[in-house]
N, C-alpha and C positions, 0 to 999 in steps of 0.2 A: 421309315418310308416318308417320302415327301411328295407333294403335288405341286408342280410348277404353276405359278400364277403370272399371267402376262397382262400388265396394265397398259393403257394407251400411252402413257408417258414413258413407259419402258421402251415401247416400240419406237417412239419419236427420238429418244436420246441415242439409241443405237443406229437409227437412220442418220442422225446428225453426224455421228462419228464416221459412218461409212461415207457420207457425202464429203466430209472434211478430208478423209483419206483419198478419195477420188480427186478432189481438188488439188491435193499435193502432187498426185501422179500426173495431172494434166499440166502442171507448171513446166514440165520438161519440154512441152511443145510451144511454150511462150517464153522466149528468151528475155524479153523486156520485163515481164512480170516476175520472172525468176530472179533477175538481177535486183529488182526493187525489194523483193522479199529477202534476198540475201543481205541487203543493207540492214534490214531490221535485225536479223540474227547475227550480224557481225558486231552488233552493239552489245556490250556487257549487260546493260540494263534490259534491253529487249530480250536477250536469251534467258536471263535469270527470271524475269517476270513471266516469260512463257512457260518455264519449267514449273513455277508455282501454280499457274493456271492449269497445266496438265495434271498436277497432283490433285487439285480440286476435282477435275473431271474424272480422274481415276476413282476417287471416293464416290462420286455420283454414279459411276458405272457399277461399282460393287453394290451400291444401295438400290440398283435397278434390277438386280437378279432376284426376283421374289419367289417365294414358295410358302406352302402351308404344311406344317408337320402333322403326321398321323397321330391320332389319339389312341390310347390303349384299346386293343381289340375287344369287341363285345360279342359273346356267343349268343346267337338267337336260333331257335329251332326252326327248321325249314317248314314244318307244319305241326299241328297239335297232336297228331297221331304217331309220329315217329320221333325217335331220340336223336336223329341225325342233326348235327349242329354245323353251321357254317360261320366262318369268320366275316364279320361285317366291319369294314374299315371306314372310320370317320376321320375327318380332318378338322384341325383347329380353325376357328374363325379368325384368329390373329394371323395376319400376313407378315412374314419375316423376310429378311434379305440376307445376302452373303455378308454384308457389312455387319449385321447383327452377330454372325458367327465370329467375325474378327474381334468384335467388341464384347464377346460373351463374358469374359472375366471381369470387365469393367461394369457391364450392364447388370450383373447379378447382385451387385452391392447396393441393396436397398436399405434405407433407414426409415424411421418413423416420420421425421419432419426435417426442418432446416439443419444443416451442419456447415460450418465454415470450411474453406479450403485447408486441407491437410489436418483438420481437427480430428481428435479421437473422442471428444465429448460433444453432446448435442448442443445446439445453439439456444435451445429453450429449456427452462427449468421444468422438472416434473416431480411428482411426489414419489419418493423412494422409500421403500420399507427396509429397515435394517434388520440384522439377524436377531436383535433383541425385541423386535416387534414395533419399535418406534418408527415414526414416519417423519422424514425430513424433506425439504424442497431444495433440490440441487440439480446440477447438470449431469444427466446420466451418461454412462459410457456408451458409445455407438456400438451397434451390433456387428457391423462389418468392418468399417474403417479402423485399422490398427488393432484388430482383434488378436493378431499374432504377437503383440507386444505384452510382456509381463509387467512392465513398469512404464509409466509415461515419460520417464527420464530417458528412455531408449529411443524416443521418437526422432530426435534430430540425427543421431548416429545412424539409425535405420534408413532415414531418407537419404543421407549422404552416401551410404553404402549402396543402396539400390540405384541411386542416380549414377554412381560411378559404373556399376554393372550395365545399366541401360545405355550410357554414353559409349561404353566400350563395344557393346553389341551393335549400336547404330553405326559406329565408325567401321566395324568389321563388315557390315552389309554394304556401306558406302564404298569401302576399299575394293570389295569384290566387284560391284557394279562398275566403278570407275576403272578398275584394272582391266576388265573385259573390254570395255569401250576403248581404252588406250591401246590394247593389243590389236584391235581391229583397225584403228585409225592412225597408228603411229607413223606409218610410211606414206600417208596421204597428206600432201600440203593443203593447208586450209587457213582461211582468215577468221574462222569462227573462234571466239574467245572461250576455249574449252575450260580454262582454269576457273573462270567465273561460273560456268555450268557445274564444274566439279564441286566447288564450294557450296553452291546452292543445293546440289543433290546431297552432299554430306550433311548440311544443316537440316534438311528435311528428314533424312534417315535418323539423325540423332534425336530430333524433337519427337518424331513418331515413336521411336523405341522408348523414349523416356515417358511419354504419355501412356503407352500401353503397359509398361512395367510398373510404374507407380500408381496408375489408375486401377490396377487389379487389387491393390491393398489399401489405397487411400482415395479420398474424393479430392482430386486435384483442384477442381473448380467448385467444390462444395455440392450440396444437394438442395433441391427445391422444397416447396411446402409439403409435398407428399413423399419426400425422401428419395426421389429419383436423382441419379447422378447428372449433374449439369454438363459435364464433358460429353456424355453420350448424346444428350439433346443437341449440343452445338455441332457435333460431327454429323449427326443424322440430318441436320438442317442444311448441310452443304448441298445435297441433291436438290432441295427446293430452290436454293439461291442460284445454282448453276442453270437449272432448267428454266426457271422463270426469266432469267436474264437472256438466255439464248432463244427460247421459243417466242417470247414477246418481241424481241428484236427482229427475228426472221419473219414474223407476221407483219411488222411495220414496213420492212423494206419493199416488198412488191407493190404495196399501195402507193407509197411515197414515190418510188421510181417511175411507175406507170403514169400517175397523175402529174407529177412534177415535170417530167420530160415532155409529156403531151401538152401541158399548158404552155411551156416555154417554146416549144417547137411549132405547134400549129397556131397558137395565138387565137385571136378572134373569139368566137363564142365558146370554144373549148376552154380557153384561158379564163373567161368570165365564169363559167360553171365551176371550174376547179377552185378559183379564188373564192367564190361565194361559199363553196362547200367547206373549205378549211377555215375561212373566217368565221362562219357560223359555228363550226365545231369548236374552234378556239374560244369563242365567246361564252361557251358553257363551262362552268367550273369543272375541272377534270375529276375532282374527288366526288362531286355529286353524281356525275355521269357514271363513274365506276361503281359507286355505292348502289345506285338504282339498278344497274345491270346485275350486280352480285345478288341483290335481293330477288330479282326475277329468277336467277339460277336456283336460289334456295327454295323458292316456291315450286319450281319444276321438280326438284329432287323430292320434296315432300309429297307432291301429287303423283309421283311415279316411284313409290317406295319399293315396289317389286323389282325394279330394274337395278336397285342398289342394295343388294342383300348383304354386302360386306362393307365394313367401315372404310377399308382401303379403297374400294371401288368408288364410294361416294366422295371421299376426299380427293381421289384422283380426278374425277369428273369436274369437281368444283375448281381444282387447281388448273386444269386445262382451260376451263371457261375463263378463269381470271387472266391467264396468259393471253387468250384471244381478246378479251376486253381491253387489256393494256395495249396490245398491238393495234387494235382498231381505233383507239382513241389517242395514239401518240405519234401518228405519222405526219402531222401538220408541219412541224418544224423542219424536218428533212425535205418534205415536199416543197416548201417555200425556198429552201436553198437550191434545190435542183432546178426549180423553175427559173430562178434568177441566173444561174450558171448557164442553163440551156439558152436563155434569151441572148446572152452574150456570145456563146459559141455559134449559134445559128446565123449570126451576122458576119462571121469570119469569111475570108476570101475562098478558102478551099471548100467550105460548105455551099457558098453561092455558086462556085464552079460546078459542084456536083449537081445542083439543081439545073444549071444551064445545060448540062449534058444529059438530062433526063433520068438521073438516078432515082430510084423509087424512095419513098419516104422511109420505109422500113430499113432499107440498106443504109441510108444516110444516118439514121438513128443508131443502127448497130455498128457502123464503121467509124463514124465521126463524133457523134454526140456522146454515146454511152462510154466509150473508152476515156473521154476527157472529163467525165464526172465520176469516174471510178474512185478517185482519191476521196471525194466527199462521202461516197457510200461506205467505203471501208472505215473511214474515221468515225462516221456516225454509227456504224455497226459495233465498234468496240466501245465507244463512249456510251451508247444507249444501253449496252450490257450492264455496266456498273450502275447506270441510272435506274434500271428496272430492279436490280437487286435492292437498292435503297428504297425504291417505291413499294416493294413488297413489305418491307419492314414498317413503313409508314402506314400502309393500308391495314396490316394486321394489328397495328397498335390502336387504330380507331375501330377495329372490329369488323372490317369488310375485306379482309385478306383471305388467305387460304383457310381450309377447315381446321378447327381447333385440335382435331386428332392428328394432324400432320405436323411433323417437326419443322419449324422454321425459326429464323432469328427474330422475325417480327412477332411471332407468338410468344417467344421467350421474353422479349421486351414488354409486350402487352401484359403478360402474367406478372412481371416484376414491378408494375406500377404501384401496387399496394405495398410491396416489399420495401420500396424506397422511403415510405412514410413511417416505417417501423423505427423503434429506438431500442437497441442500435440498428443501423441500416443493414439490410440484406443486399449487398452490392454485387455479389459474384455472378448472378444470372445475367445481369446487364453487361457486366465486364466481359464474360465469356463470349456472349453473342457479339459484342463489339469487336473483340480480338479477331474472331474468325471472319466476320463480315469485313472488317477493315483490311485484313490481309488479302482477301479476294478482290475487293474494290481497288486497293492500291496497286496490286499486280496488273489488273485490267487497265487502269489509267496510265501506268508507266508503259505498258505495251502499246496502248493507243498513241502515246506521244511518239514512239519510235515508228509506228505505222504512218502517222501524219508526216513525220520528217522524211520518210522514204517515198511517199506517194503524192504529196502536195507539190505540184509543179513549181509554185513560187518559192517554196523552201529549197527544193532541189536545185533550181537555177541559181539562187543566192549562194548555196553551198558550193556549187561548181565554180561560180565567179570568184568566191573567196579563195578556193584552192588554186585557181589560175593566178590570182593576185599574189599568193604566197610563192608560187613558182617563179 
């Protein structure tokens, strides 16, 4: 038996997916926006990077389906005078997710302490008692990783054999997915570079299959100080990275759009107030402001302990508070850009003509100002996403990020600070966090470049002029 657990961050991520789906459906009613987005997906880089982002989002969704498992039933007497017993169901305090079920074979492989990637011996020496009673100090055999091997000489051959099986399984899954898609779209003419999408999908399937297959018998990225698998920590941190990048960005946009356009359009005292606000906010060091806000959140949690009876609920509240703090303190740059662009657009002839005909301010902003600054908003949306992912890592590194019980790349890097000073160096925790974070940030940046090329009027006009010159 399980008991579903719904966290606020779970609600938000599913609402975001629903809003994104609705946005895609609404594109059919806007031919101009549809054409521009089509330009993004007609690019091999844009389509491939989008598939990688979708893969990260799928992991985040699996990790957002939370539940608590039932503990073994306890028989309690209904009252002291009768022998009637009823089953009382209690649930574990540990909140798990569907992703934990997917990673169950990998997650169960716990060791005592550090172990290097693909190692079958511990990274640290221990006292080992031999059969004759003597004690030696040596590297003990790991309890889980490579326990199926009779001899350490079989290690390389076993890795190669399992890798071949995993690659074959990944290719089979990719062929099935690609084949079904090809059957549906084979008779439909399209400019979408499906070959690039197929290669990206095949690579994702192969890598995922390889990680799950070898991760069930080896520690691909080693283990940490308490023997937990680093691969599991890196994958579980995907949800934190995706959510903090998305939620913080979406909190930034409304403030920046409203204040930036208002300052550039109305001018006068409105412009003065907005400029004073973002100049004052920019003058305060962002790290100090965020750290002070996070400390206030910690005080609130400590003084209202009854409201946070589960570790997951406390970590989720602190996480959402961090998203809000990042969003509320990071809108100044976009606001300044929108103010400058609105000042320029508001002086154009068609805007002045609208004023002469008595068109209301709200209609002028909605019909003439906002559509002409959409490219700036979209570019900032994608660029800020990667910026907030990196910001979380920095904040967790200095101790003011997400809760320590919550998996994140920043917490992994923070925990690895002392490991880097060891001799020999324990390098795999930092490397694993870097690989997963780098893949997400790189995909987001590549996708943002394609969005900028499609929506920036200056780049679009220069491209069309170049095309006409070639003709």
